[in-house]
PAKOL-342681 format. One record per residue (C-alpha): x, y, z; residue number from 1. Coordinates in pm, 1 decimal, decimal comma. Each point is the difference from the previous one (the first is absolute). Layout:
<sites>
(site (X Y Z) NUM)
...
</sites>
This chain:
<sites>
(site (1067,5 397,7 731,9) 1)
(site (-17,4 370,0 73,0) 2)
(site (-267,9 241,8 -114,5) 3)
(site (-257,4 -60,2 -271,0) 4)
(site (86,3 -186,2 -323,1) 5)
(site (74,0 218,3 -302,1) 6)
(site (-276,2 -39,7 -260,8) 7)
(site (79,0 -122,6 -351,0) 8)
(site (-197,1 266,6 -180,5) 9)
(site (11,9 -105,1 -365,6) 10)
(site (-363,5 -108,2 4,5) 11)
(site (-287,3 46,0 239,9) 12)
(site (-301,1 -221,5 -69,5) 13)
(site (-318,6 35,5 200,3) 14)
(site (-224,3 -244,0 178,8) 15)
(site (-306,6 -46,0 -219,5) 16)
(site (-187,7 -289,7 160,9) 17)
(site (-31,3 -160,4 343,3) 18)
(site (-177,2 -335,9 16,8) 19)
(site (-91,0 -167,4 329,0) 20)
(site (-103,0 -367,1 22,0) 21)
(site (-205,0 -19,6 322,2) 22)
(site (-60,8 -375,8 -31,3) 23)
(site (309,4 -178,4 -122,2) 24)
(site (-45,4 -164,0 -342,8) 25)
(site (-324,1 185,9 -76,6) 26)
(site (-48,7 314,2 -209,6) 27)
(site (165,9 321,8 107,7) 28)
(site (-135,5 350,5 30,9) 29)
(site (166,5 323,7 -109,2) 30)
(site (45,1 274,6 258,7) 31)
(site (138,2 353,0 -18,1) 32)
(site (217,2 -31,4 311,1) 33)
(site (122,8 -265,2 242,7) 34)
(site (144,1 0,8 351,1) 35)
(site (337,0 -171,1 45,5) 36)
(site (-19,3 -245,3 292,1) 37)
(site (292,3 -62,1 241,1) 38)
(site (80,4 -320,4 -190,4) 39)
(site (35,6 196,2 -325,2) 40)
(site (-314,2 -146,3 -153,7) 41)
(site (-293,9 219,3 -100,3) 42)
(site (-297,7 23,3 234,5) 43)
(site (-273,1 -236,8 -116,6) 44)
(site (214,4 -192,4 -245,8) 45)
(site (-35,0 -378,8 39,8) 46)
(site (-160,7 68,8 338,6) 47)
(site (-211,5 -314,5 -36,9) 48)
(site (70,3 -338,6 -150,2) 49)
(site (-180,7 -328,7 -41,6) 50)
(site (141,7 -311,0 164,6) 51)
(site (-118,4 -359,0 3,5) 52)
(site (-78,6 -211,5 305,6) 53)
(site (370,9 -78,5 39,3) 54)
(site (98,8 365,8 -0,3) 55)
(site (145,8 -14,3 -352,3) 56)
(site (-60,2 306,5 -214,4) 57)
(site (-259,0 -36,1 -276,4) 58)
(site (127,8 217,3 -283,9) 59)
(site (37,3 21,0 -374,9) 60)
(site (326,7 -193,3 8,2) 61)
(site (-168,3 -309,0 143,9) 62)
(site (-363,3 40,0 -104,5) 63)
(site (-81,0 118,0 -353,5) 64)
(site (-373,4 16,0 83,4) 65)
(site (62,9 314,2 205,3) 66)
(site (44,1 190,6 -328,8) 67)
(site (-374,8 -35,0 -57,7) 68)
(site (-85,1 221,0 299,5) 69)
(site (-61,5 369,3 -67,1) 70)
(site (42,4 238,6 292,3) 71)
(site (-97,0 366,8 31,4) 72)
(site (73,3 193,5 317,8) 73)
(site (-211,3 277,4 150,7) 74)
(site (119,2 332,6 147,2) 75)
(site (294,1 -37,3 241,1) 76)
(site (-1,9 -373,5 -85,9) 77)
(site (-255,8 -72,0 272,1) 78)
(site (-208,3 -231,2 -215,7) 79)
(site (48,8 -221,6 -300,5) 80)
(site (-230,7 -117,8 -275,2) 81)
(site (93,0 -345,9 -126,3) 82)
(site (-132,4 -159,0 -313,3) 83)
(site (25,5 -283,6 -247,8) 84)
(site (-189,6 46,2 -324,4) 85)
(site (-325,2 175,6 90,2) 86)
(site (3,9 -108,4 364,4) 87)
(site (116,5 289,9 218,9) 88)
(site (-21,8 58,8 373,7) 89)
(site (126,4 280,9 226,5) 90)
(site (167,0 -67,0 336,0) 91)
(site (144,6 207,1 282,9) 92)
(site (370,9 -81,1 24,8) 93)
(site (7,4 69,5 373,6) 94)
(site (-318,3 -182,8 96,1) 95)
(site (-56,7 -277,8 -252,1) 96)
(site (331,8 -181,9 -34,0) 97)
(site (-161,0 -341,7 48,3) 98)
(site (-264,2 78,1 -264,7) 99)
(site (269,0 114,8 -243,5) 100)
(site (196,6 -316,0 65,3) 101)
(site (-306,5 -218,6 -53,6) 102)
(site (-83,3 176,5 -327,8) 103)
(site (358,2 -44,4 -125,5) 104)
(site (6,1 -362,1 117,0) 105)
(site (-288,7 -82,4 -229,8) 106)
(site (176,8 157,5 -298,8) 107)
(site (344,0 -157,8 46,4) 108)
(site (-129,8 -336,1 118,8) 109)
(site (174,4 -18,7 336,4) 110)
(site (-69,5 120,3 352,5) 111)
(site (152,8 342,7 55,4) 112)
(site (45,2 243,9 286,2) 113)
(site (66,7 373,3 -32,1) 114)
(site (284,6 119,3 220,5) 115)
(site (122,6 354,9 63,7) 116)
(site (331,3 176,5 61,8) 117)
(site (-73,4 371,4 42,2) 118)
(site (354,4 86,1 108,0) 119)
(site (184,1 -100,7 -314,0) 120)
(site (-207,9 -213,0 -230,6) 121)
(site (101,4 -336,5 -144,4) 122)
(site (304,7 69,8 -215,2) 123)
(site (155,5 -275,3 -212,0) 124)
(site (347,0 132,0 83,2) 125)
(site (86,3 66,3 364,2) 126)
(site (333,7 158,3 -97,6) 127)
(site (-163,4 239,8 -247,8) 128)
(site (-346,1 71,2 143,0) 129)
(site (-36,5 338,6 -169,0) 130)
(site (-222,6 65,9 -302,7) 131)
(site (100,9 -142,3 -335,5) 132)
(site (76,7 261,0 -266,7) 133)
(site (-2,3 9,6 -379,9) 134)
(site (-26,1 252,0 -283,3) 135)
(site (-292,8 27,1 -238,0) 136)
(site (250,4 -24,4 -285,4) 137)
(site (109,5 -345,0 122,2) 138)
(site (-356,3 -129,7 24,1) 139)
(site (-74,3 137,7 -346,1) 140)
(site (310,1 -170,3 -140,5) 141)
(site (-104,1 -335,5 147,2) 142)
(site (-350,4 38,2 -145,2) 143)
(site (159,3 13,0 -345,7) 144)
(site (168,4 -337,8 49,8) 145)
(site (-334,0 -184,0 17,4) 146)
(site (-273,4 54,1 -257,4) 147)
(site (-283,9 -81,6 240,8) 148)
(site (98,4 260,3 261,1) 149)
(site (-62,6 370,1 33,1) 150)
(site (144,8 233,4 262,5) 151)
(site (-289,5 -56,1 241,7) 152)
(site (45,1 -377,8 -14,5) 153)
(site (374,2 25,1 62,5) 154)
(site (-72,5 220,5 302,8) 155)
(site (-243,9 -259,2 132,4) 156)
(site (243,9 -286,3 -50,5) 157)
(site (305,6 157,1 163,2) 158)
(site (-186,9 164,1 290,8) 159)
(site (244,5 281,8 75,4) 160)
(site (-62,1 259,4 273,4) 161)
(site (168,4 307,7 -144,5) 162)
(site (12,5 114,3 -361,2) 163)
(site (222,2 283,0 -120,8) 164)
(site (30,8 184,1 -330,1) 165)
(site (358,5 -103,8 -67,9) 166)
(site (93,9 121,9 -350,2) 167)
(site (119,4 -336,5 -136,6) 168)
(site (-84,2 -367,0 59,6) 169)
(site (173,4 -144,1 306,0) 170)
(site (109,6 342,2 125,0) 171)
(site (-66,3 -131,0 351,0) 172)
(site (278,4 -260,5 -31,5) 173)
(site (245,7 281,1 79,2) 174)
(site (-145,4 17,8 352,4) 175)
(site (170,4 -332,2 82,1) 176)
(site (376,9 -17,1 55,7) 177)
(site (210,4 -228,2 -217,7) 178)
(site (139,9 -179,2 305,1) 179)
(site (-208,2 -140,7 283,1) 180)
(site (235,3 140,5 263,7) 181)
(site (-62,4 356,7 -123,9) 182)
(site (-316,9 185,2 100,5) 183)
(site (-174,9 214,5 -258,6) 184)
(site (-233,7 270,7 130,9) 185)
(site (-277,7 203,5 -155,1) 186)
(site (-256,3 246,7 125,0) 187)
(site (-372,8 31,5 -63,4) 188)
(site (-133,9 328,5 133,0) 189)
(site (154,9 22,6 346,8) 190)
(site (57,6 -373,5 49,1) 191)
(site (334,1 -172,7 -65,1) 192)
(site (2,0 -361,2 -116,1) 193)
(site (249,8 -267,9 -89,9) 194)
(site (-20,2 -180,2 -333,9) 195)
(site (62,2 -352,6 128,1) 196)
(site (-21,6 -206,5 -317,3) 197)
(site (-175,2 -69,7 -328,8) 198)
(site (-321,6 -190,5 76,7) 199)
(site (9,2 -370,7 -70,7) 200)
(site (-332,4 -86,4 -156,6) 201)
(site (-216,5 -302,2 82,8) 202)
(site (-261,9 -198,8 -190,1) 203)
(site (-272,0 266,4 44,3) 204)
(site (100,0 224,3 -296,6) 205)
(site (-11,8 -302,5 -230,9) 206)
(site (-379,3 -16,6 35,6) 207)
(site (-283,0 218,4 -122,0) 208)
(site (-74,2 220,2 301,6) 209)
(site (-377,2 -30,2 -40,3) 210)
(site (-35,0 -363,1 -107,0) 211)
(site (305,4 -182,3 130,9) 212)
(site (72,9 -157,8 -338,9) 213)
(site (374,1 -33,0 -72,7) 214)
(site (179,6 183,0 -279,1) 215)
(site (208,3 -264,4 -180,8) 216)
(site (377,6 33,2 36,4) 217)
(site (-31,4 321,6 200,3) 218)
(site (313,1 -30,3 220,3) 219)
(site (222,9 -101,4 -292,1) 220)
(site (-119,4 277,7 -232,1) 221)
(site (11,0 257,3 278,8) 222)
(site (352,9 -99,5 105,8) 223)
(site (133,2 7,9 -355,5) 224)
(site (-147,3 343,2 -70,1) 225)
(site (107,4 136,7 337,4) 226)
(site (359,0 -108,9 -55,1) 227)
(site (3,7 133,7 -356,0) 228)
(site (-131,5 341,7 107,6) 229)
(site (203,9 38,5 319,5) 230)
(site (123,4 361,9 12,6) 231)
(site (361,1 88,3 74,5) 232)
(site (-88,1 130,1 347,9) 233)
(site (-165,8 -323,1 114,7) 234)
(site (191,2 -186,7 274,0) 235)
(site (64,4 -306,9 -215,7) 236)
(site (208,0 -147,2 283,3) 237)
(site (-324,0 -37,5 198,6) 238)
(site (-176,6 -202,9 -271,4) 239)
(site (48,6 -369,5 69,0) 240)
(site (-284,0 -35,9 -251,1) 241)
(site (-204,2 249,2 -202,4) 242)
(site (-350,3 -78,1 123,6) 243)
(site (21,8 317,4 208,2) 244)
(site (-186,7 330,3 -18,9) 245)
(site (-43,6 299,8 230,8) 246)
(site (181,9 98,0 318,1) 247)
(site (-27,6 -139,2 353,1) 248)
(site (38,9 272,8 262,6) 249)
(site (48,0 64,0 369,6) 250)
(site (11,1 313,9 213,2) 251)
(site (353,7 131,8 31,6) 252)
(site (83,6 -21,6 369,1) 253)
(site (365,4 102,8 -42,0) 254)
(site (-85,1 335,2 -154,3) 255)
(site (-293,8 48,8 232,5) 256)
(site (161,9 -83,4 332,3) 257)
(site (-304,2 -59,1 218,7) 258)
(site (-223,7 -23,3 -303,6) 259)
(site (-191,6 330,6 2,2) 260)
(site (-144,6 -78,9 -342,2) 261)
(site (-210,3 -278,9 144,2) 262)
(site (-354,6 129,0 22,5) 263)
(site (53,1 255,6 -275,2) 264)
(site (-218,6 10,5 -308,0) 265)
(site (91,1 -52,4 -364,0) 266)
(site (-227,2 151,8 -261,9) 267)
(site (-67,9 -24,0 -370,7) 268)
(site (202,4 280,6 -155,3) 269)
(site (295,9 -32,7 238,1) 270)
(site (340,0 23,0 -169,5) 271)
(site (224,2 -307,7 -15,5) 272)
(site (370,0 80,1 46,8) 273)
(site (281,9 -250,8 -27,6) 274)
(site (243,2 74,4 281,3) 275)
(site (262,9 -254,8 -94,8) 276)
</sites>
């Protein structure tokens, strides 16, 4: 590859929301800007996670009780206020990890420890450790498939990092190449990313994000509606099933050479350009 990619300039959405999840599986917090770490993840995102005595992660996939925990993070994410019902308590993330773990242990009913990875966070996908991305139009469309959900609830269930104002539902699907051997690139502000795939969803979106109660038939209804509304630009070749939503990303090391974009900042308001 020589030189910079030529932008596909038909549309230029903007980044409208950045959500960081400091403790994996707990509530996120919206920020106006985020530093891109050397791994491609966003600074602070999934920096902490709960594990059991055997080192196994305690998350929403395995433990529905974790949905009952509310979390609110203070300035610079230095402290967290945790609560269930009317019982709330504030902890220092840096100094009270054992107290946080003990509090969470009592809620989920098993012994937990809070562990930290400041260098890259605890991503579910080691091959695509960048932030997940979706358009507001896509989340709004999904909210219309289920009578009990509004836009805020769909956001909480799917737990995406980056939200853009793409003009039509599933606009972001075009950021993923139709064939796995082809790399699709896009740019947010000054940072170039790869669209690595359409996110395969887990059991978490099937449950009420605040209560943990399941929505009957969620995967089947979602998959049927997703397939029926798949736009012509979606990489249908990459859909082995249709329980997929949003884009997995990674920093683009080919375009960046030594990776000068690592350590840069993305901000709400940055333009999103598909580079092809």
